[in-house]
C-alpha positions as CSV (number, residue, x, y, z in Angstrom):
1,X,89.5,171.3,161.2
2,X,89.5,167.5,161.6
3,X,87.2,167.2,158.6
4,X,89.7,169.1,156.4
5,X,92.6,166.9,157.7
6,X,90.7,163.7,156.9
7,X,89.8,164.9,153.4
8,X,93.4,165.9,152.8
9,X,94.6,162.4,153.7
10,X,92.0,160.8,151.5
11,X,93.0,163.0,148.6
12,X,96.7,162.2,149.1
13,X,96.0,158.5,149.1
14,X,93.8,158.8,146.0
15,X,96.6,160.7,144.2
16,X,99.1,158.1,145.4
17,X,97.0,155.3,144.0
18,X,96.5,157.1,140.7
19,X,100.2,157.7,140.5
20,X,101.0,154.0,141.1
21,X,98.4,152.9,138.5
22,X,100.0,155.3,136.0
23,X,103.5,154.1,136.8
24,X,102.4,150.5,136.5
25,X,101.5,151.2,132.8
26,X,105.0,152.4,132.2
27,X,108.3,150.4,132.5
28,X,109.5,152.6,135.4
29,X,108.2,150.2,138.1
30,X,109.5,147.0,136.5
31,X,112.9,147.0,138.4
32,X,111.1,147.6,141.7
33,X,108.6,144.8,140.9
34,X,111.4,142.4,140.1
35,X,113.2,143.2,143.3
36,X,110.0,142.7,145.3
37,X,109.3,139.5,143.5
38,X,112.8,138.1,144.3
39,X,112.4,139.2,147.9
40,X,109.0,137.7,148.5
41,X,109.3,134.6,146.3
42,X,110.9,132.4,149.0
43,X,108.3,133.5,151.5
44,X,105.5,132.8,149.0
45,X,107.0,129.3,148.4
46,X,107.1,128.7,152.1
47,X,103.5,129.7,152.5
48,X,102.5,127.5,149.5
49,X,104.5,124.6,151.0
50,X,102.9,124.9,154.4
51,X,99.5,125.5,152.9
52,X,99.9,122.2,151.0
53,X,101.1,120.4,154.1
54,X,98.1,121.7,156.1
55,X,95.8,120.6,153.4
56,X,97.4,117.2,153.3
57,X,97.2,117.0,157.1
58,X,93.5,117.7,157.0
59,X,93.0,115.0,154.3
60,X,95.1,112.6,156.5
61,X,92.9,113.2,159.5
62,X,89.8,112.7,157.4
63,X,91.2,109.5,155.9
64,X,92.1,108.2,159.4
65,X,88.6,109.0,160.6
66,X,87.1,107.2,157.6
67,X,89.3,104.2,158.2
68,X,88.3,104.1,161.9
69,X,84.6,104.2,161.0
70,X,85.2,101.5,158.3
71,X,87.1,99.3,160.8
72,X,84.4,99.6,163.4
73,X,81.8,98.6,160.8
74,X,83.9,95.6,159.8
75,X,84.4,94.6,163.4
76,X,80.6,94.7,164.0
77,X,80.2,92.6,160.9
78,X,82.8,90.1,162.2
79,X,81.1,89.9,165.6
80,X,77.7,89.2,163.9
81,X,79.3,86.5,161.8
82,X,80.9,84.9,164.8
83,X,77.6,84.9,166.7
84,X,75.8,83.5,163.7
85,X,78.4,80.8,163.2
86,X,78.2,79.8,166.9
87,X,74.4,79.7,166.6
88,X,74.5,77.6,163.5
89,X,77.1,75.2,165.0
90,X,75.0,74.7,168.1
91,X,71.9,74.1,166.0
92,X,73.8,71.5,164.0
93,X,74.9,69.7,167.2
94,X,71.4,69.8,168.5
95,X,70.0,68.5,165.2
96,X,72.5,65.6,165.3
97,X,71.5,64.7,168.8
98,X,67.8,64.9,167.9
99,X,68.3,62.7,164.9
100,X,70.2,60.1,167.0
101,X,67.3,60.2,169.5
102,X,64.8,59.8,166.8
103,X,66.7,56.8,165.3
104,X,66.8,55.3,168.8
105,X,63.1,55.7,169.3
106,X,62.4,54.1,165.9
107,X,64.7,51.2,166.8
108,X,63.0,50.8,170.1
109,X,59.3,51.4,169.4
110,X,58.2,49.6,172.6
111,X,59.8,52.3,174.8
112,X,58.0,55.5,175.8
113,X,60.7,58.1,175.9
114,X,61.0,61.7,177.2
115,X,63.9,63.8,176.2
116,X,65.6,65.8,178.9
117,X,68.5,68.3,179.0
118,X,71.3,68.0,181.5
119,X,71.2,71.2,183.7
120,X,73.5,70.3,186.5
121,X,76.1,68.0,188.0
122,X,77.0,66.9,191.5
123,X,79.9,69.3,192.5
124,X,81.3,66.6,194.8
125,X,81.3,63.8,192.2
126,X,81.5,65.2,188.7
127,X,80.8,61.9,186.9
128,X,78.5,60.3,189.5
129,X,75.2,62.3,189.3
130,X,73.5,64.7,187.1
131,X,70.4,66.9,187.2
132,X,67.9,66.9,184.2
133,X,65.1,69.3,183.5
134,X,62.3,66.8,183.7
135,X,60.5,65.8,186.9
136,X,57.3,64.6,188.5
137,X,55.2,67.1,186.6
138,X,56.4,65.4,183.4
139,X,55.6,61.9,184.7
140,X,59.1,61.0,185.8
141,X,59.4,58.8,188.9
142,X,62.2,57.2,190.9
143,X,64.0,54.2,189.3
144,X,63.2,55.1,185.6
145,X,66.1,54.2,183.3
146,X,68.0,57.0,181.6
147,X,69.7,56.4,178.2
148,X,71.1,58.1,175.1
149,X,71.3,56.8,171.6
150,X,74.7,55.4,172.5
151,X,73.6,53.4,175.5
152,X,72.8,53.3,179.2
153,X,73.3,56.4,181.3
154,X,71.8,55.4,184.7
155,X,68.6,55.7,186.6
156,X,66.4,58.4,188.2
157,X,67.2,58.5,191.9
158,X,65.2,61.5,193.1
159,X,62.5,63.6,191.5
160,X,61.1,67.1,192.0
161,X,58.4,69.0,190.2
162,X,60.5,70.0,187.2
163,X,63.8,68.3,187.7
164,X,65.4,65.0,188.7
165,X,68.6,63.6,190.0
166,X,70.1,60.8,187.9
167,X,72.6,58.3,189.3
168,X,75.1,57.5,186.6
169,X,76.4,53.9,186.0
170,X,79.9,55.3,186.6
171,X,79.1,56.1,190.2
172,X,80.6,53.7,192.8
173,X,77.2,53.1,194.3
174,X,75.7,51.9,191.0
175,X,75.4,48.3,189.8
176,X,73.8,46.9,186.7
177,X,73.2,43.3,185.9
178,X,74.9,42.6,182.6
179,X,75.9,40.0,180.0
180,X,78.5,39.7,177.3
181,X,76.8,39.8,174.0
182,X,79.0,37.2,172.2
183,X,79.2,34.5,174.9
184,X,76.2,35.5,177.0
185,X,78.4,35.4,180.1
186,X,76.7,37.3,183.0
187,X,78.0,39.5,185.7
188,X,77.5,42.9,187.4
189,X,78.8,46.2,186.0
190,X,79.8,48.6,188.7
191,X,81.4,52.0,188.9
192,X,84.8,51.8,190.5
193,X,86.9,54.9,191.4
194,X,90.0,55.2,189.2
195,X,88.9,52.3,186.9
196,X,85.7,53.4,185.4
197,X,83.3,50.5,184.8
198,X,84.2,47.0,185.9
199,X,82.2,43.9,185.1
200,X,82.4,41.7,188.2
201,X,81.3,38.2,189.2
202,X,81.9,36.6,185.8
203,X,82.1,32.8,186.3
204,X,85.5,31.3,185.6
205,X,85.5,29.4,182.3
206,X,83.1,31.9,180.7
207,X,84.6,33.4,177.5
208,X,85.2,37.1,177.7
209,X,87.4,38.9,175.1
210,X,88.6,42.4,174.5
211,X,86.2,44.1,172.2
212,X,83.1,42.3,173.4
213,X,80.0,44.3,174.1
214,X,78.4,44.4,177.5
215,X,74.6,44.7,177.6
216,X,72.0,44.9,180.3
217,X,70.7,41.5,181.0
218,X,67.4,42.5,182.5
219,X,67.9,40.2,185.5
220,X,66.5,41.6,188.7
221,X,64.1,43.9,186.8
222,X,66.1,47.0,187.5
223,X,66.8,47.9,183.8
224,X,65.4,46.8,180.5
225,X,67.4,44.1,178.8
226,X,69.7,44.6,175.8
227,X,70.7,48.2,176.5
228,X,74.3,48.8,175.5
229,X,76.6,49.5,178.5
230,X,80.0,49.5,176.8
231,X,82.9,47.5,175.4
232,X,85.4,45.3,177.1
233,X,88.9,46.7,177.1
234,X,90.7,44.3,179.4
235,X,90.1,40.9,181.1
236,X,91.5,39.9,184.5
237,X,91.4,36.1,185.1
238,X,93.1,34.2,188.0
239,X,92.8,30.5,188.5
240,X,92.8,30.8,192.3
241,X,89.7,33.1,192.2
242,X,86.1,32.2,191.8
243,X,85.3,34.9,189.3
244,X,87.0,36.9,186.6
245,X,86.6,40.6,185.9
246,X,86.6,42.8,182.8
247,X,87.1,46.5,182.4
248,X,84.4,48.1,180.3
249,X,84.6,51.4,178.4
250,X,81.2,53.1,178.6
251,X,79.5,53.6,175.2
252,X,78.2,57.0,176.5
253,X,80.7,59.9,176.8
254,X,79.7,61.1,180.3
255,X,82.1,64.1,180.2
256,X,80.1,65.6,177.3
257,X,76.6,64.6,178.3
258,X,74.1,67.2,177.3
259,X,70.9,65.4,176.3
260,X,69.3,62.2,177.6
261,X,66.1,60.2,177.3
262,X,64.1,58.8,180.1
263,X,62.2,55.5,179.6
264,X,58.9,56.3,181.3
265,X,57.0,53.1,180.7
266,X,59.5,50.9,182.6
267,X,59.1,50.5,186.3
268,X,61.8,48.6,188.1
269,X,60.6,45.5,189.9
270,X,63.1,45.9,192.7
271,X,64.3,49.2,194.1
272,X,68.0,49.6,194.7
273,X,69.0,50.9,198.1
């Protein structure tokens, strides 16, 4: 019974399809088709519009993803360029320092010099002492002078196997026998808190002028002679005093000190306390 019912339904549907196909070939269904087209046209337009929007939205998200990937790649490139620029700049600075040291060595062939890097500073006295990466294992001993291509830095005050403490000439416990290059007036350059370097014990009547260079005199055997200390910036002279004084600007920039040279073939004749 169910088989006959199913066959009947199939037959009816088949006849309905054949009838519709036949009617479609005739003008009888045209009014119906026009009405259906008018009824479904807005809906079709809506579907088309939303379908286009969904397609555009998909393209938008794809473009955003592409832009994000491109931006990340550009950022990586920028980071690499920044790192490379820093490396090149540091290499340029190092090359300048090495050239200056080389020129100093050529100008002073009698000195045996070892280059050293500043690896630390005294936290209690920023401009008074530094630590360098050369020590007893490198032939460094107490009292050796320390210089840069610009001038005198100080002297080694303590050594360890692979490092040394250096007392700077700006420290208030430092003193250097000095002379004025132009007039040959002698005195002692000392570090003085709040004033930097001061050349003391200059005899009254000796000519000292702003702009004069102060050099090591070599007296006392603590430092080699004719190392540049700095330039006179002010002179204080009073008739009632035995000596005159001069402020000296160091030729070395101690606030940016990174590399130094240690004169290893000079042993001081007298040890400072």
